[in-house]
C-alpha positions in Angstrom: 73.0 128.1 -21.9 74.2 131.3 -23.6 75.3 131.3 -27.2 78.9 132.0 -26.1 78.7 128.9 -23.8 77.2 126.8 -26.6 80.0 127.9 -28.9 82.7 127.0 -26.3 81.1 123.6 -25.6 81.0 122.9 -29.4 84.6 123.9 -29.8 85.5 121.8 -26.8 84.1 118.7 -28.4 86.7 119.2 -31.2 89.7 120.4 -29.3 91.5 117.1 -29.0 91.6 116.8 -32.8 93.3 120.2 -33.2 96.3 119.3 -31.0 97.0 115.8 -32.4 100.4 115.0 -33.7 101.0 112.0 -36.0 100.7 108.8 -33.8 98.8 110.5 -30.9 95.8 108.6 -29.6 92.5 110.2 -30.7 91.0 109.8 -27.2 93.2 111.3 -24.5 94.6 108.4 -22.4 94.0 108.6 -18.7 97.4 109.2 -16.9 97.2 108.1 -13.3 99.7 109.1 -10.6 103.1 108.1 -11.8 106.7 109.2 -12.1 108.2 110.0 -15.5 111.5 108.9 -17.0 113.5 112.1 -17.2 117.1 111.8 -18.4 119.0 115.0 -18.2 117.4 118.3 -17.3 113.7 117.7 -16.4 112.7 121.4 -16.7 109.5 122.0 -18.6 108.1 118.5 -18.5 105.9 116.4 -16.2 108.1 115.2 -13.3 105.6 113.5 -10.9 102.0 112.6 -11.5 100.8 114.4 -8.3 102.2 117.7 -9.5 101.0 117.6 -13.1 100.3 115.1 -15.9 98.9 115.1 -19.4 95.4 114.3 -18.2 95.3 117.2 -15.8 96.7 119.5 -18.4 93.9 118.5 -20.8 91.2 119.0 -18.1 92.7 122.5 -17.3 92.7 123.4 -21.0 89.2 122.3 -21.5 87.8 123.9 -18.4 89.7 127.1 -19.2 88.1 127.1 -22.6 84.6 126.5 -21.3 84.9 129.2 -18.6 87.0 131.6 -20.7 89.4 131.9 -17.7 92.5 130.2 -16.4 91.9 126.8 -14.8 94.0 124.8 -12.3 93.4 121.2 -11.3 94.5 120.0 -7.8 95.5 116.5 -6.6 92.9 116.6 -3.9 90.0 118.6 -2.7 91.9 119.6 0.4 94.8 120.9 -1.7 92.2 123.1 -3.6 90.7 124.3 -0.3 94.1 125.2 1.1 95.1 127.1 -2.0 91.9 129.2 -1.9 92.4 129.9 1.8 96.1 130.9 1.5 95.5 132.9 -1.7 92.5 135.0 -0.4 93.1 135.6 3.3 95.3 138.0 5.2 95.7 138.7 8.9 92.5 140.1 10.4 90.2 138.4 7.9 87.3 136.3 9.3 86.3 132.9 8.0 83.0 131.1 8.2 83.1 127.3 8.0 80.5 124.5 8.3 80.7 122.9 11.8 79.4 119.5 10.5 81.3 119.3 7.2 84.6 117.8 6.2 86.8 118.1 9.3 90.1 119.0 7.7 89.2 122.6 6.6 88.4 123.3 10.3 91.7 121.7 11.3 93.6 123.9 8.8 91.9 127.0 10.2 92.5 126.0 13.8 96.2 125.0 13.5 97.5 127.1 10.6 95.3 130.2 10.2 94.1 131.1 13.6 97.7 131.6 15.0 98.2 134.3 12.3 95.2 136.4 13.3 92.7 134.6 11.0 89.8 133.8 13.3 87.0 131.5 12.1 83.4 130.8 13.1 81.4 127.7 12.4 77.7 127.0 11.7 75.8 123.7 10.9 75.1 123.2 7.2 71.3 123.1 7.7 71.4 126.6 9.2 74.4 128.0 7.3 72.4 130.8 5.6 71.0 132.0 9.0 72.8 135.0 10.5 74.1 136.4 7.3 77.7 136.8 6.2 78.6 140.4 7.2 82.2 140.7 8.4 83.5 137.5 6.7 86.2 137.7 4.1 85.6 134.0 3.1 82.5 131.8 3.5 83.3 128.2 2.8 80.4 125.8 2.5 80.1 122.3 1.1 76.7 121.0 0.0 75.8 118.3 0.5 78.0 118.2 3.6 80.6 115.5 4.1 79.9 113.1 5.7 76.3 114.0 6.8 74.9 114.9 3.4 73.0 117.9 4.8 72.0 120.4 2.2 72.6 124.2 2.1 70.3 125.8 -0.5 72.7 128.1 -2.2 
Protein backbone atom coordinates (compact mmCIF):
# COMPACT_ATOMS: atom_id res chain seq x y z
CA UNK A 1 0.00 0.00 0.00
CA UNK A 2 1.46 3.38 -1.00
CA UNK A 3 2.00 6.12 1.58
CA UNK A 4 -0.84 8.11 -0.02
CA UNK A 5 -3.20 5.16 0.30
CA UNK A 6 -2.12 4.60 3.92
CA UNK A 7 -2.77 8.25 4.69
CA UNK A 8 -6.23 8.09 3.11
CA UNK A 9 -7.07 4.90 5.02
CA UNK A 10 -5.94 6.47 8.30
CA UNK A 11 -8.00 9.58 7.62
CA UNK A 12 -10.98 7.44 6.68
CA UNK A 13 -10.89 5.79 10.09
CA UNK A 14 -11.50 9.23 11.62
CA UNK A 15 -13.87 10.81 9.09
CA UNK A 16 -17.09 10.04 10.92
CA UNK A 17 -15.92 12.02 13.92
CA UNK A 18 -15.22 15.11 11.81
CA UNK A 19 -18.81 15.40 10.56
CA UNK A 20 -20.64 14.77 13.84
CA UNK A 21 -23.15 17.31 15.07
CA UNK A 22 -24.32 17.32 18.67
CA UNK A 23 -26.62 14.34 19.17
CA UNK A 24 -25.43 12.38 16.09
CA UNK A 25 -24.63 8.70 16.58
CA UNK A 26 -20.88 8.02 16.67
CA UNK A 27 -21.29 4.91 14.51
CA UNK A 28 -23.18 5.58 11.30
CA UNK A 29 -26.58 3.86 11.52
CA UNK A 30 -27.51 1.55 8.66
CA UNK A 31 -30.39 3.07 6.68
CA UNK A 32 -32.25 0.42 4.71
CA UNK A 33 -34.62 1.09 1.81
CA UNK A 34 -37.27 3.45 3.08
CA UNK A 35 -39.32 6.48 2.25
CA UNK A 36 -38.66 9.72 4.10
CA UNK A 37 -41.12 12.13 5.70
CA UNK A 38 -40.92 15.27 3.54
CA UNK A 39 -43.39 18.02 4.33
CA UNK A 40 -43.20 20.88 1.83
CA UNK A 41 -40.52 21.03 -0.86
CA UNK A 42 -38.39 17.85 -0.81
CA UNK A 43 -35.57 19.30 -2.95
CA UNK A 44 -32.10 18.58 -1.66
CA UNK A 45 -32.94 15.80 0.78
CA UNK A 46 -33.30 12.03 0.59
CA UNK A 47 -36.68 11.16 -0.90
CA UNK A 48 -36.65 7.40 -1.33
CA UNK A 49 -34.12 4.88 -0.06
CA UNK A 50 -33.49 3.30 -3.45
CA UNK A 51 -32.35 6.63 -4.89
CA UNK A 52 -30.14 7.69 -2.03
CA UNK A 53 -29.90 7.50 1.73
CA UNK A 54 -27.47 8.51 4.46
CA UNK A 55 -25.69 5.14 4.43
CA UNK A 56 -25.00 5.34 0.68
CA UNK A 57 -23.80 8.92 1.01
CA UNK A 58 -21.34 7.85 3.71
CA UNK A 59 -20.08 4.93 1.59
CA UNK A 60 -19.67 7.21 -1.44
CA UNK A 61 -17.79 9.78 0.65
CA UNK A 62 -15.48 7.16 2.14
CA UNK A 63 -14.76 5.39 -1.16
CA UNK A 64 -14.21 8.73 -2.86
CA UNK A 65 -11.73 9.65 -0.17
CA UNK A 66 -9.88 6.33 -0.45
CA UNK A 67 -9.72 6.48 -4.26
CA UNK A 68 -9.22 10.25 -4.48
CA UNK A 69 -12.02 10.31 -7.07
CA UNK A 70 -15.79 10.72 -7.19
CA UNK A 71 -17.73 7.62 -6.13
CA UNK A 72 -21.31 6.55 -6.85
CA UNK A 73 -23.23 3.74 -5.14
CA UNK A 74 -26.03 1.90 -6.96
CA UNK A 75 -29.08 0.05 -5.60
CA UNK A 76 -28.08 -3.11 -7.49
CA UNK A 77 -25.27 -4.60 -9.50
CA UNK A 78 -27.39 -4.48 -12.64
CA UNK A 79 -28.02 -0.76 -12.14
CA UNK A 80 -24.25 -0.23 -12.00
CA UNK A 81 -23.70 -2.38 -15.10
CA UNK A 82 -26.37 -0.51 -17.07
CA UNK A 83 -24.91 2.85 -16.03
CA UNK A 84 -21.46 1.84 -17.28
CA UNK A 85 -22.84 0.49 -20.57
CA UNK A 86 -24.94 3.58 -21.30
CA UNK A 87 -22.21 6.02 -20.21
CA UNK A 88 -19.38 4.51 -22.25
CA UNK A 89 -20.97 3.15 -25.43
CA UNK A 90 -22.09 4.79 -28.66
CA UNK A 91 -23.40 3.41 -31.96
CA UNK A 92 -20.86 1.19 -33.69
CA UNK A 93 -18.97 0.19 -30.54
CA UNK A 94 -18.46 -3.54 -29.92
CA UNK A 95 -18.97 -5.26 -26.58
CA UNK A 96 -17.56 -8.53 -25.22
CA UNK A 97 -19.59 -10.31 -22.55
CA UNK A 98 -19.24 -13.64 -20.74
CA UNK A 99 -21.51 -16.31 -22.24
CA UNK A 100 -21.87 -18.15 -18.94
CA UNK A 101 -22.10 -15.27 -16.48
CA UNK A 102 -25.05 -13.40 -15.05
CA UNK A 103 -27.75 -13.46 -17.73
CA UNK A 104 -29.14 -9.94 -17.46
CA UNK A 105 -26.16 -8.05 -18.99
CA UNK A 106 -26.55 -10.22 -22.12
CA UNK A 107 -30.29 -9.53 -22.10
CA UNK A 108 -29.61 -5.80 -21.82
CA UNK A 109 -27.20 -6.00 -24.75
CA UNK A 110 -29.59 -8.06 -26.88
CA UNK A 111 -32.77 -6.07 -26.24
CA UNK A 112 -31.57 -2.52 -25.69
CA UNK A 113 -28.09 -2.07 -27.17
CA UNK A 114 -28.02 -4.25 -30.28
CA UNK A 115 -30.99 -2.42 -31.92
CA UNK A 116 -28.92 0.79 -31.69
CA UNK A 117 -25.93 -0.62 -33.60
CA UNK A 118 -24.11 -1.88 -30.51
CA UNK A 119 -23.19 -5.46 -31.43
CA UNK A 120 -21.83 -7.84 -28.82
CA UNK A 121 -19.93 -11.10 -28.70
CA UNK A 122 -19.73 -13.65 -25.90
CA UNK A 123 -17.06 -16.03 -24.60
CA UNK A 124 -17.05 -18.55 -21.76
CA UNK A 125 -15.43 -17.22 -18.59
CA UNK A 126 -12.75 -19.94 -18.54
CA UNK A 127 -11.51 -18.91 -22.00
CA UNK A 128 -12.33 -15.20 -21.74
CA UNK A 129 -8.73 -14.11 -22.21
CA UNK A 130 -8.33 -16.22 -25.37
CA UNK A 131 -8.67 -14.31 -28.63
CA UNK A 132 -7.67 -10.89 -27.33
CA UNK A 133 -9.75 -7.76 -27.09
CA UNK A 134 -8.92 -5.85 -30.29
CA UNK A 135 -11.93 -4.03 -31.68
CA UNK A 136 -13.91 -3.96 -28.45
CA UNK A 137 -14.89 -0.68 -26.81
CA UNK A 138 -16.05 -2.45 -23.65
CA UNK A 139 -15.02 -5.82 -22.22
CA UNK A 140 -17.25 -6.89 -19.34
CA UNK A 141 -16.15 -9.84 -17.24
CA UNK A 142 -17.24 -11.09 -13.85
CA UNK A 143 -14.99 -13.37 -11.88
CA UNK A 144 -15.94 -15.62 -10.36
CA UNK A 145 -18.79 -16.01 -12.82
CA UNK A 146 -22.38 -16.01 -11.63
CA UNK A 147 -23.75 -18.63 -11.18
CA UNK A 148 -21.02 -21.10 -12.28
CA UNK A 149 -18.17 -19.66 -10.19
CA UNK A 150 -15.68 -20.06 -13.06
CA UNK A 151 -12.54 -17.95 -12.71
CA UNK A 152 -10.99 -15.57 -15.24
CA UNK A 153 -7.44 -14.77 -14.12
CA UNK A 154 -7.31 -11.03 -14.60
